[in-house]
Backbone as a chain_set.jsonl record, in Angstrom:
{"seq": "XXXXXXXXXXXXXXXXXXXXXXXXXXXXXXXXXXXXXXXXXXXXXXXXXXXXXXXXXXXXXXXXXXXXXXXXXXXXXXXXXXXXXXXXXXXXXXXXXXXXXXXXXXXXXXXXXXXXXXXXXXXXXXXXXXXXXXXXXXXXXXXXXXXXXXXXXXXX", "coords": {"N": [[3.832, -5.461, 26.711], [1.34, -5.162, 24.288], [-0.727, -7.72, 22.959], [-1.082, -8.398, 19.556], [-4.061, -8.281, 17.783], [-5.93, -9.08, 15.005], [-7.828, -6.665, 13.249], [-11.3, -6.889, 13.094], [-13.603, -7.055, 10.491], [-16.589, -6.281, 8.637], [-18.58, -6.327, 5.703], [-16.76, -8.976, 4.042], [-13.444, -10.328, 3.361], [-10.297, -10.656, 4.96], [-7.524, -9.75, 3.22], [-4.925, -9.175, 3.684], [-2.848, -8.689, 6.495], [-1.349, -6.013, 8.069], [1.873, -5.322, 9.446], [2.761, -3.95, 12.709], [4.656, -1.881, 12.233], [4.259, -1.34, 9.499], [1.644, -0.495, 9.667], [1.936, 1.847, 11.139], [3.347, 3.316, 9.212], [1.387, 3.551, 7.231], [-0.337, 5.256, 8.592], [1.258, 7.553, 8.722], [1.403, 8.151, 5.985], [-1.325, 8.604, 5.495], [-1.809, 10.867, 7.077], [-0.073, 12.634, 5.791], [-1.389, 12.879, 3.395], [-4.095, 13.619, 4.001], [-3.845, 15.374, 6.081], [-3.968, 18.134, 5.92], [-3.694, 21.758, 6.253], [-2.523, 23.44, 9.093], [-3.357, 21.52, 10.894], [-5.039, 20.053, 13.674], [-4.006, 18.682, 16.887], [-3.297, 15.393, 16.39], [-2.733, 13.186, 17.854], [-4.443, 11.883, 19.659], [-6.821, 11.381, 18.143], [-6.88, 10.646, 14.828], [-8.798, 11.459, 12.996], [-9.464, 14.005, 13.729], [-8.401, 15.923, 12.033], [-10.299, 16.14, 10.096], [-12.693, 16.683, 11.477], [-12.087, 19.132, 12.606], [-11.899, 20.687, 10.404], [-9.508, 20.998, 9.005], [-8.951, 19.695, 6.698], [-10.908, 19.504, 3.795], [-14.115, 18.038, 4.097], [-16.97, 15.823, 4.117], [-19.696, 15.237, 6.362], [-21.513, 13.112, 8.653], [-24.654, 11.989, 7.423], [-24.265, 12.767, 4.74], [-21.591, 12.06, 4.385], [-21.734, 9.27, 4.735], [-23.368, 8.57, 2.563], [-21.731, 9.283, 0.346], [-19.594, 7.522, 0.826], [-20.788, 5.024, 0.395], [-20.946, 5.048, -2.36], [-18.424, 4.598, -3.3], [-15.862, 2.745, -4.983], [-13.269, 0.3, -5.16], [-10.285, -1.607, -5.828], [-9.441, -2.904, -3.555], [-9.582, -2.438, 0.03], [-8.235, -0.539, 2.676], [-8.149, -0.828, 6.149], [-7.539, 1.02, 8.903], [-6.584, 1.18, 12.223], [-7.292, 3.65, 14.71], [-5.331, 3.82, 16.671], [-3.072, 3.29, 15.31], [-1.659, 0.946, 15.265], [-2.636, -1.306, 14.085], [-3.659, -2.666, 10.975], [-5.551, -3.729, 8.182], [-6.073, -5.211, 4.958], [-8.844, -5.48, 2.884], [-11.315, -7.19, 0.864], [-13.854, -6.206, 0.341], [-15.857, -3.23, 0.686], [-15.846, -2.055, 3.902], [-18.481, -2.077, 6.353], [-18.725, -2.289, 9.011], [-16.702, -2.55, 11.977], [-14.391, -3.92, 14.371], [-13.053, -2.024, 15.806], [-13.533, 1.122, 17.46], [-12.82, 3.604, 16.51], [-11.725, 4.244, 13.382], [-10.131, 4.23, 10.163], [-10.916, 4.094, 6.689], [-9.778, 3.393, 3.445], [-8.823, 3.298, -0.046], [-5.885, 1.542, -1.281], [-4.451, 3.475, -2.807], [-5.24, 5.822, -1.71], [-7.325, 7.457, -2.729], [-9.575, 8.44, -1.585], [-11.044, 8.846, 1.686], [-12.651, 7.433, 4.541], [-13.653, 8.229, 7.713], [-14.428, 6.703, 10.605], [-15.89, 7.258, 13.724], [-15.875, 7.127, 17.343], [-17.808, 8.787, 18.081], [-19.811, 8.746, 16.231], [-22.571, 9.999, 14.461], [-22.769, 12.237, 15.961], [-20.208, 13.534, 15.986], [-18.981, 12.812, 13.173], [-19.656, 10.044, 10.964], [-16.843, 10.895, 8.773], [-16.102, 11.892, 5.458], [-13.694, 12.2, 2.918], [-12.133, 13.412, -0.065], [-9.194, 12.785, -1.95], [-6.915, 15.273, -3.157], [-6.346, 14.775, -5.8], [-8.425, 13.203, -6.667], [-10.095, 12.453, -8.959], [-8.292, 11.399, -10.9], [-7.028, 9.343, -9.387], [-9.25, 7.803, -8.685], [-10.064, 6.913, -11.191], [-7.916, 5.228, -11.754], [-8.433, 3.234, -9.849], [-10.903, 2.242, -10.789], [-10.075, 1.279, -13.273], [-8.385, -0.844, -12.448], [-10.256, -2.531, -11.261], [-11.851, -3.186, -13.478], [-9.949, -4.524, -15.046], [-9.391, -6.75, -13.419], [-11.899, -7.994, -13.495], [-12.031, -8.662, -16.225], [-9.936, -10.502, -16.4], [-10.916, -12.501, -14.71], [-13.203, -13.271, -16.177], [-11.95, -14.297, -18.464], [-10.627, -16.463, -17.301], [-12.836, -18.007, -16.509], [-13.791, -18.745, -18.983], [-11.856, -20.421, -19.759], [-9.594, -19.468, -20.971], [-7.331, -18.738, -19.699]], "CA": [[3.524, -5.239, 25.311], [0.015, -5.681, 23.988], [-0.791, -8.739, 21.917], [-1.745, -7.91, 18.358], [-5.22, -9.023, 17.314], [-6.379, -8.462, 13.766], [-9.085, -5.94, 13.183], [-12.39, -7.663, 12.502], [-14.415, -6.191, 9.623], [-17.736, -6.88, 7.94], [-18.406, -7.672, 5.173], [-15.507, -9.185, 3.336], [-12.367, -11.161, 3.871], [-9.005, -9.993, 5.109], [-6.563, -10.171, 2.21], [-3.589, -8.952, 4.219], [-2.698, -7.995, 7.774], [-0.121, -5.227, 8.09], [2.639, -5.344, 10.693], [2.658, -2.664, 13.41], [5.477, -0.885, 11.542], [3.562, -0.972, 8.266], [0.456, 0.26, 10.075], [2.435, 3.189, 11.468], [3.681, 3.98, 7.948], [0.105, 3.921, 6.614], [-0.825, 6.437, 9.312], [2.083, 8.68, 8.272], [0.952, 8.47, 4.626], [-2.669, 9.154, 5.582], [-1.688, 12.24, 7.582], [0.559, 13.441, 4.738], [-2.398, 13.087, 2.352], [-5.316, 14.259, 4.487], [-3.56, 16.178, 7.264], [-4.353, 19.525, 5.724], [-2.816, 22.773, 6.834], [-2.965, 23.86, 10.425], [-4.076, 20.393, 11.485], [-5.021, 19.987, 15.13], [-3.288, 17.561, 17.466], [-3.891, 14.136, 15.93], [-2.234, 12.072, 18.661], [-5.574, 11.14, 20.207], [-7.708, 10.932, 17.072], [-6.438, 11.116, 13.515], [-9.923, 12.073, 12.306], [-9.612, 15.414, 14.12], [-8.098, 16.791, 10.89], [-11.55, 16.324, 9.367], [-13.701, 17.323, 12.337], [-11.684, 20.528, 12.838], [-11.918, 21.403, 9.13], [-8.176, 21.204, 8.444], [-9.03, 19.133, 5.355], [-12.333, 19.533, 3.458], [-14.775, 16.741, 4.18], [-18.402, 15.737, 4.379], [-19.924, 14.54, 7.622], [-22.803, 12.489, 8.956], [-25.314, 11.245, 6.346], [-23.598, 13.074, 3.461], [-20.379, 11.236, 4.337], [-22.142, 7.881, 4.533], [-23.864, 8.438, 1.198], [-20.566, 9.283, -0.546], [-18.844, 6.291, 1.085], [-21.497, 3.92, -0.254], [-20.744, 5.148, -3.802], [-17.018, 4.38, -3.647], [-15.37, 1.427, -5.368], [-11.812, 0.175, -5.193], [-9.903, -3.009, -5.952], [-9.357, -3.384, -2.172], [-9.777, -1.371, 1.006], [-7.396, -0.608, 3.862], [-8.784, -0.409, 7.393], [-6.456, 1.396, 9.822], [-7.071, 1.55, 13.557], [-6.869, 4.979, 15.141], [-4.107, 3.735, 17.473], [-1.99, 3.165, 14.32], [-0.935, -0.301, 15.502], [-3.225, -2.393, 13.321], [-4.297, -2.367, 9.694], [-5.805, -4.873, 7.317], [-6.61, -4.932, 3.633], [-10.007, -6.327, 2.687], [-11.814, -7.226, -0.511], [-15.127, -5.487, 0.235], [-15.929, -1.976, 1.449], [-16.371, -2.381, 5.227], [-19.58, -1.31, 6.944], [-18.538, -2.331, 10.459], [-15.342, -2.893, 12.383], [-14.242, -4.157, 15.797], [-12.484, -0.807, 16.4], [-14.528, 2.202, 17.534], [-12.285, 4.706, 15.707], [-10.908, 3.646, 12.336], [-10.128, 4.86, 8.846], [-11.001, 3.204, 5.536], [-9.345, 4.059, 2.219], [-8.17, 2.378, -0.979], [-4.423, 1.649, -1.146], [-3.905, 4.698, -3.411], [-5.781, 6.942, -0.925], [-8.164, 8.339, -3.544], [-10.568, 8.99, -0.673], [-10.999, 8.215, 3.005], [-13.812, 7.501, 5.418], [-13.237, 8.147, 9.111], [-15.495, 6.317, 11.538], [-15.507, 7.732, 15.049], [-16.692, 6.666, 18.472], [-18.826, 9.834, 18.223], [-20.655, 8.696, 15.037], [-23.902, 10.569, 14.635], [-22.56, 13.562, 16.546], [-18.978, 13.919, 15.284], [-18.647, 11.755, 12.243], [-18.418, 9.805, 10.238], [-16.341, 11.916, 7.856], [-15.628, 11.407, 4.163], [-12.894, 13.203, 2.202], [-11.501, 13.0, -1.316], [-7.827, 13.221, -2.229], [-6.895, 16.425, -4.069], [-6.305, 14.229, -7.163], [-9.432, 12.141, -6.611], [-10.556, 11.982, -10.268], [-7.231, 10.568, -11.482], [-6.845, 8.149, -8.56], [-10.452, 6.993, -8.779], [-9.998, 6.25, -12.503], [-6.972, 4.12, -11.586], [-9.142, 2.174, -9.126], [-11.894, 1.668, -11.702], [-9.309, 0.506, -14.249], [-7.927, -2.089, -11.812], [-11.435, -3.38, -11.086], [-12.211, -3.682, -14.807], [-8.935, -5.494, -15.454], [-9.616, -7.968, -12.624], [-13.104, -8.634, -14.05], [-11.678, -9.241, -17.518], [-9.117, -11.684, -16.123], [-11.819, -13.527, -14.178], [-14.01, -13.768, -17.299], [-11.072, -15.121, -19.293], [-10.421, -17.701, -16.546], [-14.064, -18.79, -16.571], [-13.915, -19.27, -20.34], [-10.752, -21.339, -19.979], [-8.556, -18.829, -21.768], [-6.11, -18.595, -18.862]], "C": [[2.177, -5.882, 24.996], [0.088, -6.683, 22.845], [-1.593, -8.189, 20.744], [-2.887, -8.848, 17.97], [-5.706, -8.313, 16.063], [-7.708, -7.748, 13.953], [-10.121, -6.861, 12.541], [-13.291, -6.7, 11.735], [-15.558, -6.997, 9.026], [-18.154, -5.918, 6.857], [-17.008, -7.832, 4.616], [-14.528, -10.068, 4.056], [-11.098, -10.342, 3.97], [-8.047, -10.594, 4.093], [-5.138, -10.112, 2.749], [-3.693, -8.266, 5.58], [-1.358, -7.282, 7.737], [0.567, -5.372, 9.446], [2.431, -4.011, 11.413], [3.477, -1.559, 12.74], [4.83, -0.407, 10.251], [2.316, -0.151, 8.572], [0.833, 1.69, 10.434], [2.733, 3.974, 10.195], [2.418, 4.393, 7.199], [-0.469, 5.174, 7.278], [-0.052, 7.687, 8.895], [1.632, 9.12, 6.875], [-0.43, 9.122, 4.651], [-2.609, 10.615, 6.051], [-1.022, 13.154, 6.557], [-0.455, 13.788, 3.65], [-3.556, 13.939, 2.841], [-5.1, 15.176, 5.688], [-3.926, 17.637, 7.145], [-3.352, 20.49, 6.33], [-3.388, 23.211, 8.168], [-3.745, 22.77, 11.14], [-3.964, 20.419, 13.007], [-4.178, 18.8, 15.6], [-3.997, 16.261, 17.075], [-3.41, 12.941, 16.752], [-3.373, 11.244, 19.233], [-6.435, 10.544, 19.107], [-7.253, 11.526, 15.747], [-7.551, 11.853, 12.79], [-10.169, 13.512, 12.729], [-9.267, 16.359, 12.97], [-9.361, 17.071, 10.078], [-12.575, 17.061, 10.226], [-13.374, 18.783, 12.625], [-11.613, 21.33, 11.547], [-10.554, 21.681, 8.536], [-8.063, 20.621, 7.037], [-10.513, 19.078, 5.002], [-12.95, 18.139, 3.468], [-16.281, 16.914, 4.332], [-18.574, 15.005, 5.698], [-21.332, 13.96, 7.67], [-23.384, 11.764, 7.741], [-24.691, 11.525, 4.987], [-22.34, 12.227, 3.29], [-20.736, 9.783, 4.051], [-22.618, 7.634, 3.111], [-22.707, 8.395, 0.204], [-19.76, 7.994, -0.403], [-19.479, 5.107, 0.36], [-21.304, 3.914, -1.771], [-19.334, 4.746, -4.245], [-16.725, 2.922, -3.986], [-13.85, 1.467, -5.364], [-11.482, -1.303, -5.341], [-9.75, -3.683, -4.585], [-9.435, -2.165, -1.255], [-8.86, -1.606, 2.204], [-8.211, -0.093, 5.037], [-7.653, -0.205, 8.396], [-7.049, 1.812, 11.155], [-6.518, 2.915, 13.946], [-5.578, 4.931, 15.957], [-2.861, 3.511, 16.614], [-1.182, 1.883, 14.456], [-1.424, -1.445, 14.629], [-3.822, -1.878, 12.017], [-4.475, -3.678, 8.941], [-6.258, -4.363, 5.96], [-7.718, -5.945, 3.394], [-10.533, -6.212, 1.259], [-13.118, -6.469, -0.718], [-15.111, -4.236, 1.098], [-16.574, -2.274, 2.807], [-17.529, -1.472, 5.663], [-19.526, -1.37, 8.466], [-17.149, -2.867, 10.767], [-15.313, -3.083, 13.897], [-13.627, -2.963, 16.531], [-13.553, 0.275, 16.452], [-14.103, 3.437, 16.745], [-11.363, 4.091, 14.671], [-11.099, 4.396, 11.033], [-10.231, 3.778, 7.783], [-10.579, 4.017, 4.32], [-8.798, 3.01, 1.262], [-6.653, 2.54, -0.843], [-3.828, 2.919, -1.758], [-4.447, 5.973, -2.749], [-6.563, 7.949, -1.763], [-9.199, 9.054, -2.69], [-10.36, 8.335, 0.688], [-12.33, 8.386, 3.711], [-13.293, 7.308, 6.831], [-14.464, 7.846, 9.969], [-15.02, 6.657, 12.944], [-16.392, 7.121, 16.125], [-17.826, 7.656, 18.748], [-19.801, 9.838, 17.044], [-22.081, 9.151, 15.34], [-23.841, 11.951, 15.263], [-21.341, 14.191, 15.877], [-18.59, 12.743, 14.401], [-19.836, 10.869, 11.954], [-18.068, 10.959, 9.3], [-15.829, 11.255, 6.583], [-14.87, 12.535, 3.476], [-12.29, 12.583, 0.952], [-10.09, 13.572, -1.389], [-7.889, 14.401, -3.193], [-6.819, 15.987, -5.535], [-7.285, 13.062, -7.289], [-9.793, 11.59, -7.988], [-9.539, 11.028, -10.899], [-7.093, 9.251, -10.708], [-8.059, 7.223, -8.629], [-10.494, 6.254, -10.118], [-9.028, 5.073, -12.464], [-7.664, 2.943, -10.903], [-10.151, 1.472, -10.031], [-11.2, 0.808, -12.755], [-8.835, -0.828, -13.689], [-9.09, -3.062, -11.62], [-11.829, -3.992, -12.426], [-11.221, -4.735, -15.297], [-9.133, -6.814, -14.707], [-10.842, -8.722, -13.137], [-12.795, -9.322, -15.378], [-10.848, -10.513, -17.334], [-9.998, -12.822, -15.605], [-12.703, -14.108, -15.283], [-13.18, -14.673, -18.205], [-10.816, -16.469, -18.618], [-11.651, -18.604, -16.66], [-14.278, -19.405, -17.956], [-12.78, -20.231, -20.704], [-9.619, -20.763, -20.81], [-7.256, -18.662, -20.998], [-5.876, -19.854, -18.059]], "O": [[1.914, -7.016, 25.395], [0.856, -6.519, 21.897], [-2.652, -7.588, 20.928], [-2.696, -10.058, 17.847], [-5.875, -7.093, 16.057], [-8.577, -8.179, 14.711], [-9.832, -7.532, 11.551], [-13.692, -5.661, 12.259], [-15.498, -8.223, 8.925], [-18.079, -4.714, 7.101], [-16.178, -6.927, 4.711], [-14.744, -10.494, 5.191], [-10.856, -9.446, 3.162], [-7.789, -11.798, 4.103], [-4.265, -10.878, 2.339], [-4.522, -7.379, 5.782], [-0.34, -7.889, 7.405], [-0.096, -5.528, 10.471], [1.976, -3.045, 10.802], [3.031, -0.413, 12.686], [4.848, 0.784, 9.943], [1.972, 0.772, 7.833], [0.129, 2.633, 10.074], [2.412, 5.159, 10.105], [2.378, 5.465, 6.596], [-1.018, 6.046, 6.604], [-0.64, 8.756, 8.735], [1.494, 10.314, 6.611], [-0.681, 10.078, 3.917], [-3.276, 11.483, 5.489], [-1.373, 14.33, 6.463], [-0.389, 14.862, 3.053], [-3.956, 14.886, 2.163], [-6.062, 15.699, 6.251], [-4.167, 18.307, 8.149], [-2.308, 20.094, 6.848], [-4.602, 23.331, 8.33], [-4.675, 23.05, 11.897], [-2.919, 20.766, 13.557], [-3.698, 18.012, 14.785], [-5.168, 16.066, 17.402], [-3.661, 11.796, 16.375], [-3.274, 10.018, 19.286], [-6.745, 9.352, 19.125], [-7.243, 12.743, 15.565], [-7.275, 12.787, 12.036], [-11.013, 14.183, 12.135], [-9.776, 17.479, 12.923], [-9.475, 18.121, 9.445], [-13.251, 17.969, 9.741], [-14.276, 19.586, 12.861], [-11.302, 22.52, 11.576], [-10.438, 22.522, 7.644], [-7.179, 21.007, 6.273], [-11.314, 18.646, 5.831], [-12.387, 17.19, 2.923], [-16.782, 17.998, 4.631], [-17.702, 14.239, 6.108], [-22.198, 14.274, 6.854], [-22.673, 10.998, 7.092], [-24.594, 10.62, 4.159], [-22.054, 11.737, 2.198], [-20.104, 9.14, 3.213], [-22.304, 6.601, 2.52], [-22.703, 7.552, -0.693], [-19.295, 7.437, -1.398], [-18.775, 4.282, -0.223], [-21.481, 2.874, -2.405], [-19.085, 4.573, -5.438], [-17.259, 1.999, -3.371], [-13.233, 2.518, -5.539], [-12.305, -2.159, -5.016], [-9.911, -4.898, -4.472], [-9.363, -1.022, -1.705], [-8.726, -2.732, 2.685], [-8.876, 0.939, 4.945], [-6.906, -1.134, 8.702], [-7.912, 2.688, 11.215], [-5.41, 3.284, 13.555], [-4.807, 5.891, 15.944], [-1.738, 3.537, 17.117], [-0.131, 1.744, 13.83], [-0.72, -2.439, 14.448], [-4.411, -0.798, 11.967], [-3.666, -4.599, 9.048], [-6.755, -3.245, 5.827], [-7.549, -7.132, 3.671], [-10.23, -5.257, 0.544], [-13.453, -6.124, -1.852], [-14.429, -4.189, 2.123], [-17.728, -2.701, 2.858], [-17.546, -0.274, 5.379], [-20.201, -0.593, 9.142], [-16.514, -3.533, 9.949], [-16.11, -2.485, 14.62], [-13.679, -2.905, 17.759], [-14.404, 0.336, 15.564], [-14.952, 4.237, 16.351], [-10.345, 3.49, 15.015], [-12.09, 5.098, 10.831], [-9.7, 2.68, 7.949], [-10.963, 5.177, 4.173], [-8.356, 1.946, 1.697], [-6.184, 3.564, -0.345], [-2.8, 3.4, -1.279], [-4.138, 7.079, -3.192], [-6.474, 9.155, -1.534], [-9.647, 10.148, -3.033], [-9.59, 7.383, 0.818], [-13.042, 9.368, 3.498], [-12.582, 6.344, 7.116], [-15.406, 8.636, 10.04], [-13.878, 6.374, 13.307], [-17.503, 6.662, 15.857], [-18.705, 7.38, 19.565], [-20.54, 10.805, 16.858], [-22.696, 8.747, 16.326], [-24.768, 12.746, 15.109], [-21.439, 15.259, 15.273], [-17.944, 11.797, 14.853], [-20.874, 10.94, 12.612], [-18.869, 11.864, 9.066], [-15.203, 10.196, 6.625], [-15.329, 13.677, 3.447], [-11.977, 11.392, 0.915], [-9.831, 14.692, -0.948], [-8.837, 14.508, -3.971], [-7.192, 16.754, -6.423], [-6.994, 12.06, -7.943], [-9.797, 10.373, -8.173], [-9.912, 9.958, -11.381], [-7.047, 8.175, -11.305], [-7.912, 6.001, -8.631], [-10.914, 5.098, -10.174], [-9.287, 4.035, -13.073], [-7.506, 1.795, -11.32], [-10.238, 0.245, -10.034], [-11.684, -0.272, -13.091], [-8.879, -1.841, -14.388], [-8.931, -4.27, -11.795], [-12.11, -5.188, -12.501], [-11.623, -5.732, -15.898], [-9.049, -7.884, -15.312], [-10.829, -9.951, -13.206], [-13.25, -10.439, -15.622], [-11.051, -11.494, -18.051], [-9.839, -13.972, -16.016], [-12.925, -15.318, -15.318], [-13.667, -15.707, -18.661], [-10.789, -17.502, -19.287], [-11.529, -19.809, -16.879], [-14.881, -20.471, -18.077], [-12.744, -20.782, -21.805], [-8.772, -21.508, -21.301], [-6.197, -18.464, -21.594], [-4.909, -19.932, -17.301]]}, "num_chains": 1, "name": "protein.A"}
């Protein structure tokens, strides 16, 4: 049995490490959300649903540009092997895994980084209810800021 080592990400801090079972469940949820119809075999690489066009996505520089615009209260990083996942406070720009997915906990969007980056990937996709889910994320960020401001003023 392989020893579990947390995914290393930059920038940011790991807020939570998911168990292997929880990581598997995140992969199931991700595939249910972004798996699309007629998805190719995802046993090797989950991001094949994006590279094969089974779910609409942007690739290469367009994907990177969209990813840089995204905000969320936290970010989940899931290894392609589905055994490891962490939640982080900042949008990751690098990871110790060569194939990994990034998404907010509500899966408003996803970014798939591949070992083929620059040729196949990265890929960026929005949830079919992106606008609603993104508004939820923005609302959570605003609420956290308001709480922090209240704390700094000694109100809490």
